[in-house]
C-alpha positions as CSV (number, residue, x, y, z in Angstrom):
1,X,-117.6,145.0,166.0
2,X,-119.5,147.3,163.7
3,X,-118.9,145.3,160.3
4,X,-118.8,147.5,157.7
5,X,-120.8,147.4,154.3
6,X,-117.3,146.0,151.9
7,X,-116.8,143.1,154.7
8,X,-120.2,142.4,154.6
9,X,-119.8,142.5,150.7
10,X,-116.3,140.1,150.8
11,X,-118.2,137.8,153.4
12,X,-121.6,137.2,150.8
13,X,-118.8,136.7,148.1
14,X,-117.0,134.0,149.9
15,X,-120.4,132.4,151.0
16,X,-122.0,132.6,147.9
17,X,-119.1,132.0,145.6
18,X,-118.1,134.7,143.0
19,X,-120.0,135.1,140.0
20,X,-119.3,135.7,136.4
21,X,-121.4,138.9,135.6
22,X,-123.7,138.5,132.9
23,X,-122.9,142.3,131.5
24,X,-120.2,140.6,128.6
25,X,-118.8,142.6,126.3
26,X,-118.8,141.8,122.3
27,X,-116.4,143.2,120.2
28,X,-118.3,145.9,118.8
29,X,-118.6,147.2,122.4
30,X,-115.9,149.1,122.5
31,X,-117.0,151.2,119.6
32,X,-120.5,151.1,120.7
33,X,-119.4,153.2,124.4
34,X,-117.4,155.4,122.8
35,X,-120.3,157.1,120.8
36,X,-121.8,156.8,124.7
37,X,-120.8,159.6,126.8
38,X,-122.2,159.9,130.3
39,X,-124.7,162.6,130.8
40,X,-124.1,162.3,134.5
41,X,-120.8,162.1,137.3
42,X,-120.7,158.2,138.8
43,X,-119.0,159.1,141.6
44,X,-120.9,158.7,144.8
45,X,-117.8,160.7,147.3
46,X,-114.2,160.9,148.3
47,X,-115.1,159.5,151.6
48,X,-116.3,155.4,149.3
49,X,-113.1,155.8,147.4
50,X,-110.6,153.5,149.3
51,X,-106.9,151.9,148.4
52,X,-106.0,148.7,147.5
53,X,-103.1,147.1,150.0
54,X,-101.1,144.0,149.6
55,X,-99.8,143.0,152.3
56,X,-98.5,139.1,153.5
57,X,-99.6,137.0,156.2
58,X,-97.7,137.7,158.4
59,X,-97.7,141.4,158.2
60,X,-101.1,142.6,158.2
61,X,-101.2,142.3,161.8
62,X,-99.0,144.9,162.1
63,X,-100.0,146.9,159.1
64,X,-103.4,147.3,160.0
65,X,-102.1,148.3,164.0
66,X,-99.4,150.4,162.6
67,X,-102.3,152.1,160.3
68,X,-104.7,152.6,163.0
69,X,-102.8,154.4,165.3
70,X,-100.7,157.0,163.0
71,X,-104.4,158.3,162.0
72,X,-106.9,157.0,164.2
73,X,-110.1,155.1,163.4
74,X,-110.8,151.6,163.3
75,X,-110.7,148.5,161.2
76,X,-113.3,146.2,160.4
77,X,-113.9,142.1,161.4
78,X,-111.3,140.5,159.4
79,X,-112.4,137.7,158.1
80,X,-110.7,135.2,154.5
81,X,-112.8,135.9,151.7
82,X,-113.2,134.9,147.0
83,X,-113.0,138.7,146.3
84,X,-112.4,138.2,142.2
85,X,-114.5,136.2,139.9
86,X,-112.1,132.8,139.5
87,X,-111.7,131.2,142.5
88,X,-109.2,132.9,145.3
89,X,-108.9,133.3,148.9
90,X,-107.8,136.4,150.9
91,X,-107.4,137.3,154.5
92,X,-109.2,140.9,154.0
93,X,-110.1,144.0,156.2
94,X,-111.3,147.5,156.0
95,X,-109.8,150.0,157.1
96,X,-111.8,153.6,157.9
97,X,-109.9,156.6,159.6
98,X,-110.5,160.7,158.8
99,X,-108.2,161.0,156.3
100,X,-109.0,158.2,154.0
101,X,-109.7,154.7,153.5
102,X,-108.7,151.3,153.0
103,X,-108.7,147.9,151.4
104,X,-106.7,145.7,152.9
105,X,-105.4,142.1,151.3
106,X,-103.3,138.8,152.3
107,X,-104.0,136.7,149.5
108,X,-103.3,132.6,150.7
109,X,-103.5,132.1,146.8
110,X,-101.9,133.6,144.1
111,X,-103.2,136.0,142.6
112,X,-105.6,136.2,140.2
113,X,-105.1,138.2,136.9
114,X,-105.3,141.8,136.7
115,X,-105.5,141.8,140.7
116,X,-102.7,143.4,142.7
117,X,-102.5,146.4,140.2
118,X,-104.9,148.3,140.5
119,X,-104.1,151.3,143.1
120,X,-107.9,152.2,143.9
121,X,-111.6,151.4,144.4
122,X,-113.8,154.3,143.3
123,X,-118.0,153.6,144.4
124,X,-119.7,154.4,141.6
125,X,-123.4,155.0,141.6
126,X,-124.1,152.6,138.2
127,X,-122.1,149.8,136.8
128,X,-123.3,149.8,133.8
129,X,-122.9,153.6,133.0
130,X,-119.6,153.7,134.7
131,X,-118.4,151.1,133.0
132,X,-119.7,153.2,129.3
133,X,-118.6,155.8,130.6
134,X,-114.7,154.6,131.4
135,X,-114.8,153.2,128.1
136,X,-116.3,156.2,126.3
137,X,-113.3,158.6,127.5
138,X,-110.9,155.5,126.6
139,X,-109.8,153.3,129.1
140,X,-109.2,149.5,128.6
141,X,-110.9,146.9,130.7
142,X,-108.3,145.0,132.2
143,X,-111.2,142.6,134.1
144,X,-114.6,142.5,132.7
145,X,-117.8,143.5,135.1
146,X,-118.8,140.4,137.7
147,X,-120.6,140.2,139.8
148,X,-120.7,139.9,143.6
149,X,-124.1,138.9,145.7
150,X,-124.3,142.7,146.3
151,X,-122.6,144.3,143.7
152,X,-120.3,144.7,141.2
153,X,-117.2,145.2,140.1
154,X,-114.6,146.0,137.1
155,X,-111.3,146.3,136.7
156,X,-110.1,149.8,133.9
157,X,-106.5,150.8,132.4
158,X,-106.0,154.8,131.9
159,X,-104.1,155.9,129.5
160,X,-99.7,155.4,130.7
161,X,-101.2,152.1,132.9
162,X,-103.1,153.7,135.5
163,X,-105.2,150.9,136.9
164,X,-108.4,150.8,139.0
165,X,-111.0,149.5,140.3
166,X,-114.9,150.1,140.3
167,X,-117.1,149.3,142.4
168,X,-121.4,149.3,142.8
169,X,-123.1,148.2,146.3
170,X,-126.9,147.0,145.8
171,X,-127.9,148.9,148.7
172,X,-125.4,151.8,148.9
173,X,-123.4,152.3,152.1
174,X,-123.3,156.0,154.3
175,X,-120.1,157.5,155.7
176,X,-119.2,160.1,157.3
177,X,-117.4,163.2,155.3
178,X,-113.8,162.6,155.9
179,X,-111.8,165.5,157.5
180,X,-109.5,165.6,154.9
181,X,-109.8,163.9,151.4
182,X,-106.2,162.4,150.8
183,X,-104.9,162.8,147.2
184,X,-104.7,160.2,144.7
185,X,-101.2,160.4,143.2
186,X,-100.0,159.0,139.4
187,X,-96.8,159.4,138.1
188,X,-97.0,158.9,134.4
189,X,-95.0,159.8,131.8
190,X,-94.2,162.9,129.8
191,X,-96.2,161.8,126.2
192,X,-99.1,160.1,128.6
193,X,-100.3,163.2,131.0
194,X,-102.1,164.7,128.0
195,X,-103.3,161.5,127.1
196,X,-104.7,160.4,130.8
197,X,-105.9,163.5,132.2
198,X,-108.4,163.9,129.5
199,X,-109.6,160.2,129.6
200,X,-110.4,161.0,133.6
201,X,-111.6,164.4,133.6
202,X,-113.9,162.9,130.7
203,X,-115.4,160.0,133.0
204,X,-115.4,161.9,136.4
205,X,-116.6,164.6,135.0
206,X,-113.9,166.3,137.2
207,X,-111.6,169.8,136.9
208,X,-108.2,170.7,136.4
209,X,-106.9,172.7,139.6
210,X,-103.6,174.0,138.7
211,X,-101.2,172.6,136.2
212,X,-97.9,173.5,136.4
213,X,-94.9,173.1,134.1
214,X,-92.2,174.9,136.4
215,X,-93.1,172.8,139.3
216,X,-90.0,171.8,142.3
217,X,-88.9,168.9,141.4
218,X,-88.1,168.6,145.2
219,X,-91.3,167.0,145.4
220,X,-90.0,164.0,144.1
221,X,-87.0,163.8,145.3
222,X,-85.1,166.1,142.2
223,X,-84.9,169.2,144.0
224,X,-82.6,170.1,141.0
225,X,-85.1,169.9,138.5
226,X,-88.6,171.5,137.0
227,X,-91.4,169.1,136.6
228,X,-95.0,168.6,135.5
229,X,-97.3,168.8,138.2
230,X,-101.3,168.8,137.4
231,X,-104.0,169.0,140.7
232,X,-107.3,167.6,139.7
233,X,-111.0,167.9,141.5
234,X,-113.7,165.4,140.7
235,X,-116.5,164.0,142.7
236,X,-114.2,160.8,143.5
237,X,-111.7,163.5,145.3
238,X,-108.8,164.8,145.1
239,X,-106.1,163.7,142.2
240,X,-102.5,165.2,141.5
241,X,-100.4,163.9,138.0
242,X,-96.5,164.1,137.7
243,X,-95.0,164.2,134.4
244,X,-91.8,162.8,134.3
245,X,-89.0,161.0,132.4
246,X,-89.3,158.3,134.9
247,X,-85.9,158.0,136.2
248,X,-87.2,158.9,140.0
249,X,-85.2,158.0,143.0
250,X,-86.8,155.7,145.2
251,X,-89.5,156.0,147.2
252,X,-90.7,158.5,144.7
253,X,-93.5,157.2,142.2
254,X,-93.5,154.2,144.8
255,X,-96.5,156.0,146.3
256,X,-100.3,155.9,145.5
257,X,-101.9,157.8,148.0
258,X,-101.3,160.9,150.1
259,X,-102.5,161.8,153.3
260,X,-103.2,165.3,154.6
261,X,-102.3,165.9,158.4
262,X,-103.2,169.0,160.6
263,X,-99.2,168.6,161.6
264,X,-96.9,167.0,159.9
265,X,-93.9,166.3,162.3
266,X,-96.4,165.3,165.4
267,X,-98.0,162.8,162.9
268,X,-94.2,161.7,161.6
269,X,-93.8,161.3,165.0
270,X,-96.4,158.9,165.9
271,X,-96.0,156.8,162.6
272,X,-92.4,156.3,164.0
273,X,-93.1,155.4,167.3
274,X,-95.5,152.9,165.8
275,X,-93.2,150.8,163.0
276,X,-93.5,153.1,160.6
277,X,-89.9,154.0,158.5
278,X,-89.5,157.1,157.5
279,X,-88.2,156.7,153.2
280,X,-88.0,161.4,152.5
281,X,-87.3,163.4,155.2
282,X,-90.0,166.0,155.9
283,X,-90.1,169.0,152.4
284,X,-91.6,172.3,152.3
285,X,-93.5,172.7,149.2
286,X,-95.3,175.5,148.1
287,X,-98.1,174.1,149.9
288,X,-97.2,172.7,152.8
289,X,-94.8,170.1,154.3
290,X,-94.7,166.6,152.6
291,X,-92.4,163.4,154.0
292,X,-92.3,159.5,152.6
293,X,-92.7,156.8,154.9
294,X,-93.1,153.3,154.8
295,X,-95.7,151.5,156.6
296,X,-95.1,147.1,158.1
297,X,-95.7,145.3,155.7
298,X,-94.1,147.5,152.2
299,X,-97.5,150.2,151.9
300,X,-95.9,153.3,151.0
301,X,-97.3,157.0,151.4
302,X,-96.7,160.2,151.4
303,X,-98.1,162.4,154.3
304,X,-98.5,166.0,153.7
305,X,-99.9,169.6,156.0
306,X,-101.3,172.2,154.8
307,X,-99.1,176.1,154.3
308,X,-99.6,178.0,157.9
């Protein structure tokens, strides 16, 4: 079986141990970084960006099998690794599908501080440059950069509490483009929406595709209301930002990623046959049809198709 680069990375970490990065940040660093905007995008491509999924040890098999059966693709071999800068152990594997990538973790030890809350991992061209760009754009560093034997990682937080990981490989991986690019679905308060959007666009060198202040609230379970929905495109892929009052019916706000498929009805049928629960039935939007599901292990995701 093929071992994906991220899997090799985890194996290396487990053998050598996590090493705290020498790239430490003095108290004055934040002010320094604010004066150093990136001159070029640090994004590599959406096929390298993974949603982070945390499941229990007794559900990881069911989750991985169900996700692959629903969307296709394959999973890397599983093993126990140390993937944090402090001591920990997790069973982990990487899932590569035509509609998006996942990094799956089933921790066997308590989660170290900062981990388990990051929604995704974005591959960057240079860790030092990416960290400077993120801080210059307004991000906080939840866990400062740390080394692993084949790369570096950092956990960051944007306005509105949006947390993610940036990672870098010494030897760059090479994956084929995705058949469809997933949406990073972000929920923030109405007060934080503009600040988050400005920060992320500055960092990602992205652009606003649309900013609808009277979008259909039915997309997030509130058909009687209008909401603000911002669509962003960048080298990291797609993002949709929902600016709300936080009064969201379950499961909306729990899903981190939206996957685009050719036929939503057929995908839902396949998903339910593989243990997936339908949490929010198909809803027709101005761009297609959307539903929210829960995979074994608890992972909640949105699935949509394009308007025909």
